[in-house]
N, C-alpha and C positions, 0 to 999 in steps of 0.2 A: 461510612463505608467507602472502600475504594471504587473508583470508576471501573467499568467493565469494557474490555475489548474482545471482539471476535476478529481473528486474523485469518485471512484467506491466502493459501499458498498453492503453488504448483510444482515447485522444484526443491532446491537444496535448503531453503529456509534460512539463509544467512541473515536476512533482515529480520525475520521472526526471532532468531537467536538474540539479536541486539535488543529487541523488545523484552524477551524473556529475562535477559540479564538485568535490564533496567527495572522490571517489575519485581525482581527478587528483593529489591530495597524497599521497605515499607514507605519510606519518605517519598518515593515516586508517586504514590497515591493511585496506582492503577494496577489491575490484575488482568491477565489474559484468561478470559472465561472459557474460550474454546478456540481450536484451530480447525479450519475446514479446508478441504482440497477437492480438486476436480479429478483427481486420479489417486488410486490406492498405491501404497508402497513408496511414496516419495520421501526424501530425507526430511522435508519440513514436518511431516506427520511424526516421523521418528523423533525429531527434536522435541516436539510437544509431548509425546508419550514419555520420553526420558524425564521431562520436567513435571510430569504428573498432571498435564493439562488435558481435558477432554478433547476428543477429536471426532470429526465426521468426514465422510466422503460423499460428494454429490456429483456423480458422473453424468454428463449429457447423454451418453449412450444408454443409461438406465431409465430414460424417460421417453415418452411418446414423441415429444418435439421440444424445441428450444424453449417455448413458452412454459411448458410443464416443468422443465428443468429450472427455469428462472423462479417459478413459484416455489418449488421445493427448496432451492437455495435460500430464498427469503425466509421460508418457514424454519429451516435448520438454524439460521442465524438468529432469528427472533426468539427461538426457544431458549437461548442463553442470555437474553435480556441485555444486549450490548448498548452502551452509551455511544460507541463508535465502532464501525467496521473498517478494518485496514486491509487493503489489498497489498500483499507483500510478495510480489512476483507471481500473482495469480493471473494465469494466461487466458482467462475467459472474460468476455464482456458481459456485464450484468444487463439484464433486460428491464423493461418498463415496470414490471411488478416489483422487482427488487429495488429499483430506484425510487419508486413511489413509497415503499415501506421505509427506506433508509435515506431518503432525500436529505441532503445537508449533513448526513452522519456517516458517509462512506468516503474514505480518502485513499488516494493512491500516490505513489511517487514515480517520477519519470527521469531518466538520465540525460536531461538537457534542460536548458532554460526556456521553458515554454513562454510564448507560442512558437519559438524556433524549434525545428527538428522533432516534431511529433512522430508517433508511430514506433515501430519495432526496433529501429536502428539509430537511435539518437547519437551515440558516440561516433559511429561510422559516418553518419551524415555530417556531423560537425567537422570531422577531419576532412571529408571530401570538400566541404565548403571553404575550408581554410581559416576558420575563426581562431582567434587567439585566446578566447575565454569561452568556456561552456559551463556546465554545472548540472544541477538537479533541481527538481521542482516537486513540492508537495501540493496537491490540489484536491478540491472537493469534486468527486466524480459526478458527471452529468451524462446525458444521453450521447454526447459526442465522443470522439477518440482524442483523449488528452486535451480536452477543451474546457474543463471546469474551472471555477474560480480558484485563483492561486492563494494558498495559505502561507507558503514560505518558499524561498529559493536560496541556494548556496552556489557561489561561483567556484569554478575549478579552472586553473590555467592550463592551456594546451601547450605542451612542450614540442619543440621542433622534432625531437626524436620519437614522439609518440606513435604507436600503432593503435588499432582499435582496442586491443586487449589491455595495454598499459593505461590508456586513457580511461577505459571503462572501470578498471580496478580503482583508480583514484576517485572517480565519480561515485562508485559504490561506497567507499569509505565516507565521503561527504554525505551521501544519501542516507546511510544508516544513522549517522550522528544527527542529521536534520530531523529524521523521522522520530527518533527517540525524544529529542528535545521538544519538538513542536507538538507532537501528539500528547505528550505529558502536560504541556502548558494548556493545550486546548481543553483537556479533561479536568485539570485542576482549577483553571482560572475561568473557563468558559470561552466561547467565541461567538461571533455574529457574522452571518453572511448577508450582505446587502448588495443585490445585483451581482456584480463580479468582484466585489470587495469583501475579503475576509479579514475581520478585526479580532485580534486576541488581546485582551486588556494588558 
């Protein structure tokens, strides 16, 4: 049986689309079992619906507090039996219940070479610092912000004429390719997390 992904989105879903395109090939060995969002009506959900993938919405505002939302998000995801949960532009931080339920099985990508330039503005911060090379990172999510063990990285050269948008667009291309490649390998071949080290055979 193919491995199962639940993908969490908040926006346009361009990274989700890369995964949907990859999973359309049976040799990829993975299916997107469901797509969840923290807001209704986003393009990511529409992409999933067009692909015939089940969707769910779990809004913070629909719950008594953030802890209740965290439990509900974990329950929604668990209901689809995922082998891995992927944050694909999901703009909410998972809490302790979710991380306990999916510890070691929740991955996110970031548009910088962590631990450099964590947070919301990786490309902007890289440009401001004047680095010549930046890139993207796939990591196992932990309780920190962009602090989890690194599963993969891809380098992207910074051009002299770059602004934040042009640099970010090239990073996003690398990011989508990295995510599709490495998530597929993690699920087909297995992986091991030992401290801060992620090993994919």
